[in-house]
Structures are given as C-alpha cells and as structure tokens.
C-alpha positions as CSV (number, residue, x, y, z in Angstrom):
1,M,-106.2,79.4,-59.3
2,T,-109.2,80.8,-57.7
3,S,-110.5,80.2,-53.9
4,P,-113.5,78.4,-53.9
5,T,-116.8,80.6,-53.7
6,P,-118.7,80.0,-50.2
7,P,-122.1,78.0,-50.4
8,V,-123.8,80.5,-48.9
9,P,-123.8,84.6,-49.5
10,L,-122.6,86.7,-46.6
11,A,-125.7,88.9,-46.0
12,H,-127.6,85.6,-45.5
13,V,-124.9,84.2,-43.1
14,L,-125.0,87.5,-41.1
15,L,-128.6,86.9,-40.1
16,H,-127.4,83.6,-38.9
17,V,-124.9,85.7,-37.0
18,R,-127.6,88.0,-35.7
19,D,-129.5,84.8,-34.2
20,T,-126.8,83.0,-32.9
21,L,-125.9,86.3,-30.7
22,A,-129.3,86.4,-29.6
23,T,-129.4,82.8,-28.7
24,D,-126.2,81.5,-27.7
25,G,-125.7,81.5,-24.0
26,R,-122.3,82.6,-24.1
27,V,-123.7,86.1,-25.4
28,G,-127.5,86.0,-25.3
29,E,-128.1,89.8,-26.6
30,L,-130.8,91.1,-28.9
31,G,-130.5,93.7,-31.4
32,L,-126.8,93.6,-32.1
33,E,-126.2,95.0,-35.4
34,V,-124.0,92.9,-37.7
35,V,-122.8,94.1,-41.1
36,A,-120.3,93.6,-43.4
37,E,-117.5,96.4,-43.9
38,G,-115.0,95.8,-46.5
39,D,-113.6,92.6,-45.7
40,D,-114.8,92.6,-42.2
41,V,-117.7,91.4,-40.1
42,V,-118.6,94.3,-37.7
43,V,-120.7,93.9,-34.9
44,R,-122.5,96.9,-33.3
45,G,-124.7,97.7,-30.3
46,V,-124.8,97.8,-26.1
47,I,-124.3,94.0,-24.4
48,A,-125.2,93.8,-21.1
49,T,-121.8,92.6,-19.5
50,A,-117.9,92.8,-20.3
51,A,-118.1,88.8,-19.9
52,R,-120.9,88.3,-22.7
53,Q,-118.8,90.8,-24.8
54,A,-115.7,89.0,-24.9
55,E,-117.3,86.2,-26.2
56,I,-118.4,87.9,-29.2
57,V,-115.6,87.6,-31.8
58,S,-115.3,83.8,-31.0
59,V,-119.6,83.1,-31.6
60,V,-119.2,85.2,-34.5
61,A,-116.3,83.5,-36.1
62,E,-117.6,79.8,-35.6
63,V,-120.8,80.8,-37.3
64,L,-118.9,82.3,-40.1
65,A,-116.3,79.0,-40.5
66,A,-119.3,76.8,-40.3
67,H,-120.2,78.4,-43.4
68,G,-117.2,78.5,-45.2
69,W,-116.7,82.2,-44.5
70,S,-113.2,83.3,-42.8
71,C,-113.2,86.8,-42.0
72,P,-111.9,89.3,-39.6
73,V,-114.4,90.2,-36.9
74,R,-114.3,93.6,-35.0
75,D,-116.5,94.0,-31.9
76,L,-117.5,97.5,-31.4
77,T,-120.0,97.2,-29.3
78,R,-120.2,98.5,-25.5
79,T,-121.0,97.9,-22.2
80,P,-123.5,100.5,-20.8
81,A,-121.8,102.6,-17.8
82,V,-123.2,102.1,-14.5
83,A,-122.7,105.3,-12.2
84,S,-123.4,105.4,-8.7
85,P,-127.0,106.8,-7.2
86,T,-126.4,110.2,-6.9
87,T,-129.5,111.3,-4.7
88,D,-130.6,109.6,-1.6
89,P,-132.8,106.7,-1.9
90,E,-136.3,107.5,-1.8
91,Q,-138.3,107.6,1.8
92,L,-141.8,105.6,1.2
C-alpha cells in the first residue's frame, strides 16, 4: 500500500513556510533560508532573539501539516552575538 501523495509540492509549501516565518508574530524574521535536504526541512539564517528562535520548529511544522506534509524540521539558525562595548562612549 502506498501513502497518499500530498496535494501541494514541497517546493511550493516551502515558499509558504518562508512567508509565514516572516509574518507570524512568533518569529517575524525576513531572509531565512528554508530548504529541503533529504527527508528534512532545514531553516538557516540569523534570527534576532532566542525566544523567536525557539518558535521556528513549531511554526514550520504547522505550515507543513496544513499542506499535508510531515517532515523532520532542523533549525540551524543562529542569534547574533552581542558583546559589551570595548571603548568608552563618544564625547560630544
């Protein structure tokens, strides 16, 4: 017995995933790369906060499921390192 074929091609669904990652309030991040690698969906890029990063997998899984796909999601995003200033403030 074969499993039913999802009605929407994965490449098209990944466009929806990228759009949702940009517009959903839980993530709200433009410019993330979303690709299929083997059986996995992989998200790469820089995301502003750890709290937003923590929502990526659940948002992606929701969009995939809404289009009939069930794939493992790998979050390879990173948050920027924030360091203390190494110089004294500028005097005006």
